[in-house]
CHARMM-style PDB file with segment names, atoms N, HN, CA, C and O in Angstrom:
ATOM      1  N   UNK     1      68.453 154.678 111.771  1.00  0.00      PROA
ATOM      2  CA  UNK     1      67.875 155.459 112.881  1.00  0.00      PROA
ATOM      3  C   UNK     1      68.804 155.401 114.096  1.00  0.00      PROA
ATOM      4  O   UNK     1      69.056 154.325 114.638  1.00  0.00      PROA
ATOM      5  N   UNK     2      69.303 156.544 114.513  1.00  0.00      PROA
ATOM      6  HN  UNK     2      69.099 157.419 114.073  1.00  0.00      PROA
ATOM      7  CA  UNK     2      70.199 156.601 115.685  1.00  0.00      PROA
ATOM      8  C   UNK     2      69.397 156.541 116.979  1.00  0.00      PROA
ATOM      9  O   UNK     2      69.955 156.290 118.047  1.00  0.00      PROA
ATOM     10  N   UNK     3      68.107 156.768 116.886  1.00  0.00      PROA
ATOM     11  HN  UNK     3      67.654 156.972 116.018  1.00  0.00      PROA
ATOM     12  CA  UNK     3      67.260 156.752 118.085  1.00  0.00      PROA
ATOM     13  C   UNK     3      67.270 155.367 118.726  1.00  0.00      PROA
ATOM     14  O   UNK     3      67.359 155.238 119.947  1.00  0.00      PROA
ATOM     15  N   UNK     4      67.179 154.336 117.892  1.00  0.00      PROA
ATOM     16  HN  UNK     4      67.107 154.441 116.900  1.00  0.00      PROA
ATOM     17  CA  UNK     4      67.152 152.963 118.422  1.00  0.00      PROA
ATOM     18  C   UNK     4      68.484 152.652 119.101  1.00  0.00      PROA
ATOM     19  O   UNK     4      68.515 152.086 120.193  1.00  0.00      PROA
ATOM     20  N   UNK     5      69.583 153.027 118.443  1.00  0.00      PROA
ATOM     21  HN  UNK     5      69.557 153.487 117.555  1.00  0.00      PROA
ATOM     22  CA  UNK     5      70.909 152.762 119.018  1.00  0.00      PROA
ATOM     23  C   UNK     5      71.063 153.517 120.336  1.00  0.00      PROA
ATOM     24  O   UNK     5      71.621 152.993 121.301  1.00  0.00      PROA
ATOM     25  N   UNK     6      70.573 154.727 120.364  1.00  0.00      PROA
ATOM     26  HN  UNK     6      70.121 155.152 119.580  1.00  0.00      PROA
ATOM     27  CA  UNK     6      70.668 155.545 121.583  1.00  0.00      PROA
ATOM     28  C   UNK     6      69.848 154.929 122.706  1.00  0.00      PROA
ATOM     29  O   UNK     6      70.271 154.922 123.862  1.00  0.00      PROA
ATOM     30  N   UNK     7      68.683 154.417 122.365  1.00  0.00      PROA
ATOM     31  HN  UNK     7      68.339 154.423 121.426  1.00  0.00      PROA
ATOM     32  CA  UNK     7      67.824 153.814 123.389  1.00  0.00      PROA
ATOM     33  C   UNK     7      68.456 152.533 123.926  1.00  0.00      PROA
ATOM     34  O   UNK     7      68.415 152.271 125.128  1.00  0.00      PROA
ATOM     35  N   UNK     8      69.039 151.739 123.034  1.00  0.00      PROA
ATOM     36  HN  UNK     8      69.073 151.952 122.058  1.00  0.00      PROA
ATOM     37  CA  UNK     8      69.684 150.491 123.464  1.00  0.00      PROA
ATOM     38  C   UNK     8      70.877 150.826 124.353  1.00  0.00      PROA
ATOM     39  O   UNK     8      71.118 150.159 125.359  1.00  0.00      PROA
ATOM     40  N   UNK     9      71.618 151.859 123.977  1.00  0.00      PROA
ATOM     41  HN  UNK     9      71.422 152.400 123.159  1.00  0.00      PROA
ATOM     42  CA  UNK     9      72.798 152.267 124.768  1.00  0.00      PROA
ATOM     43  C   UNK     9      72.348 152.772 126.133  1.00  0.00      PROA
ATOM     44  O   UNK     9      73.031 152.559 127.134  1.00  0.00      PROA
ATOM     45  N   UNK    10      71.205 153.439 126.174  1.00  0.00      PROA
ATOM     46  HN  UNK    10      70.649 153.612 125.361  1.00  0.00      PROA
ATOM     47  CA  UNK    10      70.703 153.996 127.434  1.00  0.00      PROA
ATOM     48  C   UNK    10      70.027 152.917 128.271  1.00  0.00      PROA
ATOM     49  O   UNK    10      69.823 153.105 129.471  1.00  0.00      PROA
ATOM     50  N   UNK    11      69.678 151.795 127.659  1.00  0.00      PROA
ATOM     51  HN  UNK    11      69.843 151.643 126.685  1.00  0.00      PROA
ATOM     52  CA  UNK    11      69.036 150.726 128.418  1.00  0.00      PROA
ATOM     53  C   UNK    11      67.533 150.922 128.484  1.00  0.00      PROA
ATOM     54  O   UNK    11      66.846 150.219 129.226  1.00  0.00      PROA
ATOM     55  N   UNK    12      67.024 151.858 127.728  1.00  0.00      PROA
ATOM     56  HN  UNK    12      67.581 152.429 127.126  1.00  0.00      PROA
ATOM     57  CA  UNK    12      65.571 152.105 127.767  1.00  0.00      PROA
ATOM     58  C   UNK    12      64.859 151.128 126.844  1.00  0.00      PROA
ATOM     59  O   UNK    12      63.711 150.756 127.087  1.00  0.00      PROA
ATOM     60  N   UNK    13      65.539 150.721 125.798  1.00  0.00      PROA
ATOM     61  HN  UNK    13      66.471 151.024 125.601  1.00  0.00      PROA
ATOM     62  CA  UNK    13      64.943 149.795 124.839  1.00  0.00      PROA
ATOM     63  C   UNK    13      64.627 148.474 125.540  1.00  0.00      PROA
ATOM     64  O   UNK    13      63.577 147.874 125.309  1.00  0.00      PROA
ATOM     65  N   UNK    14      65.537 148.033 126.392  1.00  0.00      PROA
ATOM     66  HN  UNK    14      66.390 148.520 126.580  1.00  0.00      PROA
ATOM     67  CA  UNK    14      65.330 146.770 127.110  1.00  0.00      PROA
ATOM     68  C   UNK    14      64.183 146.934 128.104  1.00  0.00      PROA
ATOM     69  O   UNK    14      63.371 146.024 128.277  1.00  0.00      PROA
ATOM     70  N   UNK    15      64.119 148.076 128.745  1.00  0.00      PROA
ATOM     71  HN  UNK    15      64.778 148.814 128.605  1.00  0.00      PROA
ATOM     72  CA  UNK    15      63.073 148.305 129.739  1.00  0.00      PROA
ATOM     73  C   UNK    15      61.703 148.327 129.050  1.00  0.00      PROA
ATOM     74  O   UNK    15      60.729 147.769 129.555  1.00  0.00      PROA
ATOM     75  N   UNK    16      61.653 148.970 127.910  1.00  0.00      PROA
ATOM     76  HN  UNK    16      62.444 149.423 127.499  1.00  0.00      PROA
ATOM     77  CA  UNK    16      60.385 149.058 127.184  1.00  0.00      PROA
ATOM     78  C   UNK    16      59.968 147.683 126.681  1.00  0.00      PROA
ATOM     79  O   UNK    16      58.782 147.354 126.657  1.00  0.00      PROA
ATOM     80  N   UNK    17      60.938 146.894 126.287  1.00  0.00      PROA
ATOM     81  HN  UNK    17      61.901 147.162 126.307  1.00  0.00      PROA
ATOM     82  CA  UNK    17      60.628 145.562 125.772  1.00  0.00      PROA
ATOM     83  C   UNK    17      60.258 144.614 126.915  1.00  0.00      PROA
ATOM     84  O   UNK    17      59.470 143.685 126.740  1.00  0.00      PROA
ATOM     85  N   UNK    18      60.840 144.866 128.075  1.00  0.00      PROA
ATOM     86  HN  UNK    18      61.480 145.621 128.217  1.00  0.00      PROA
ATOM     87  CA  UNK    18      60.557 143.989 129.230  1.00  0.00      PROA
ATOM     88  C   UNK    18      59.159 144.274 129.765  1.00  0.00      PROA
ATOM     89  O   UNK    18      58.436 143.361 130.163  1.00  0.00      PROA
ATOM     90  N   UNK    19      58.794 145.539 129.770  1.00  0.00      PROA
ATOM     91  HN  UNK    19      59.382 146.280 129.447  1.00  0.00      PROA
ATOM     92  CA  UNK    19      57.476 145.905 130.291  1.00  0.00      PROA
ATOM     93  C   UNK    19      56.445 145.705 129.192  1.00  0.00      PROA
ATOM     94  OT1 UNK    19      55.258 145.953 129.405  1.00  0.00      PROA
TER      95      UNK     19
END
């Protein structure tokens, strides 16, 4: 899934995990 890689690259994955 490229979506996860894209989110991690965008820094949204960390934000979602932090919140």
